[in-house]
Residue, then its C-alpha position, 0 to 999 in steps of 0.5 A: m597670283i601665287s601665295p606670298t605665303l605658299i612662296k615662303d613655304l617653299e623657301a622654308l622648305l628648300g632654301a631661297e635659292n631654290v625657289f625662283t619668281s622673277e620673270a626671267d627665270c620663269a622664261s627659262y622654262s616657259y619652252d621645250g624642244a616642240v615648235l609651240p608658243s612658251k608659256a612662263p610658269g608662275l613659279v620654278v622650284r628645284p628640290t635637292q632631295t628626293e623627299q622634298l617632292g611629296d612636300i612640294i606636290r602636296l603645298c601646290y596641289e592644295a592652292g590649286l595650282a597646276i603642276t609641270v615637272r622639267g628633267a633638261g625639257s628636250n621633249l619634242s612634244g610640248g609635254t614641259v611646256p606649262d599649259v596654265e598660268n600661274s602654274v608651278v615648275i618642278l626642276t629634277n636636275s639636281l636630283n642626281r644621284i646614282l643611288e646603286i649599280n649592282t653588278e651581281d644582281l644586274y639593275a641599278v637604282v637613280e635619281p629622277g635627274v640623272v643625265t642618261a648618257q652619264f648613266a650609261a657610262a657609269v654603268e659601263a664602267k662596272g662591265l655591264f649595258y644600259p641599252p636605252d640611247p634616245g638622240s638626246m641622251s647627252v642631257s636628257t634625264i632618265a625621269g624623263n626617259i621613263a615619261e616619254n617611253a623614250g627609244g634610241l638608235r639601239g630599239l631595234k634589238y634592245g627595246v625601249t626605256k620600258d622594257y629596262v624598268m624593274g620598279l618606281e617610287f613616285y609621289d601622288y597628287k597628295g604628296n603620298l609616296v607610292k611604291t612599285g616593282s622591285r629588284t627582283v626578275k620577278c614582281v607581281t605585287g598589286f597592280n604594275l603601277a610602273g608601267l602605268m607611270v612609263a609614257s604617262e608624260g607626268c599625269m599620273g605622279v612625280i617620279s622619285k627613283a627607279i629601279l633599272k635593268l642592266v644587262p651584260p655587254p655584247k661580246a663582239s660587234k660590227a658596223l656597216t654603211a651601205e649607199f643607195a641611188n634612190v630612197q626606195d632602194a634602202g627602204n628595201a634594203v631595211a625590210g629586207i634585212i628584217a625579213a633575213h631574220v638579221l636583228p641588228c642592234t642599230l639600223e639607221l637610215l640618212d636620206q640625201n638632204t640629212l647627209k647634205v645638211v649634217e656634212a655641211d654641219q660636221k664635216c665627217g665625210l658623208p657620202v652627200d651625192a647618195a640618196a640615202m645612206l644606212l648605218i648599221e651595227v650588228d652585235g652579240h657573240p663574234a661568230q654570229v656577228a660574223d655570219d650576221a655582217a655577211r647576210v646583211e651584205e648580202v642583202l645590201k647588194k641586192c637591194g642595189a647598194t652603190a657601195v657598203h663600207v666597213p670603217g676601218s676602225a672605232e674612230e672612224k664608226n664613232k665619227l659615223w654614229t656621231a654623225r647620225r646623232m647630230a642630224l638633228p641638231a644640224l637640221a635645226r640649225a640649217r633654217p630659223t624653224c625646225v618641225l620634227e616629226d616622229a611617224t612610226v610605220p610597221r617595218s615592212q612599210i618603210p618603202t612605201m612611207l618613204a615615197k610617200l614622204d617625198e610626194i608630199a615634200k614635194k606636193y607642198n614645196l618644202m624642204m624636208g630631211t628625213f632620218g631615224h630608226a628605219g630598222d623599227g620603222n620609227l621615221h623622223p621626216t623633219i621640215l625645215c622651214d621660217k614658222r614666222d613666214k605664215e603662208e609657208f607654215a600653213r603648208v608645213e601644218a598641211a604637210v604634218d596632217e598628211i604624214f600621220d593620215v598616210a602612217l595611221k593608213l599604214g597600220g602606223t602610229l602618230s609616235g615612236e618615241h617623242g610622246i603626245g604632249t600637246a603637239k599631237a593631242k589633237w590627232m590621238e583620236k584618229e589613232t584610237t577611238r572616242g572610247t579609248i580618250e574618254f577611258c584615258q580621262r576617266m583613269r587620270r581622274s582618278c589619279d589627279p582628281n582636280g587636273l593639275l598634273n602637267a594639266n591639259k597634256i595628251t587627253g586635254i584635261 
């Protein structure tokens, strides 16, 4: 049981309206986007000032309570599912101020609960550009993006969240404020603690502030779509574009199953008869854009594209990109259970991986839609099923095992952008080594001696 004295202390600190103890309230924070059993915390707190985070952590840690930090809960690996009974969830969605957008030195300072899309829009209004654009950006928060090292459609050219973190402030398990990095382009003052916090999934500390790099927006862009009679040709086109030394800002793939589901859901005119579709955008200086677009079109036709289309207006282009972003929600609505994976391979291995995914879907008699950031090798094979059907779900689990085995054999990784959490922890040693796991456990214990910060995630402690 959670001590009534602790609850009173937290109510005094935060206000009673920001401390939730009812079963119904706590159940709302018992799950995330992963297909995992829910587990309700014993207590949920909502700070309204970043300075309160240190006191919350200190009080809870001294009481021996496991702590899970939650932004929007949109992650797909179980990272925000409380894994210990009578644990505490800290909500950061009220810590949502954009503190500074500096147009001279090209950085911004934000609180952890700022929604990614709202931040990107605020930056754009100042004539600058924040490239990271995870598919969940309309709801996901900046600190969640940092904790998972979120990617996105523009990752191929512009990189992922880690490439834009200049500095952080966070609280350690004692409730002490830690500062790392700075507003300057260069900073080697001490250990790279910001790098340690990126992709740490809440296991090292609790982020309270982030300094993020901004860049000038591209002066021009051009979009193309390409249809293919088979997925292999689409995979070859992806590899061919990269081999031609063109780096699009976006190079996305949707297979036929995904096209059909998204079109039925969105009714936006997608080519449902195509075996696969590529969505491509090049950007930069106008002359470079024209040259890159011509080279891309040449590769597409050489690789067997049955149709290449240039959207006639910004509205048409935005409709296509919205359709891509709606791939997961549309697939999730198609059947009771949606198992989204995050297998990533070297870009040259995309054609092989696509062929293997097709074989696995047929082998286990499963409906699988594959989409993703093909340009950086990050595919999202998504299995539509019903977890209540135990026989079907056993086939799903066997297929997922095989998907990861294939990805690793091709020199890939378990997770390109969704993290490990609890969903993928059992496969960690397959990609790394026992020594790697033990090293991470020792590092984690040094930052969290009692294993209370996002307990049992990633390395199982």
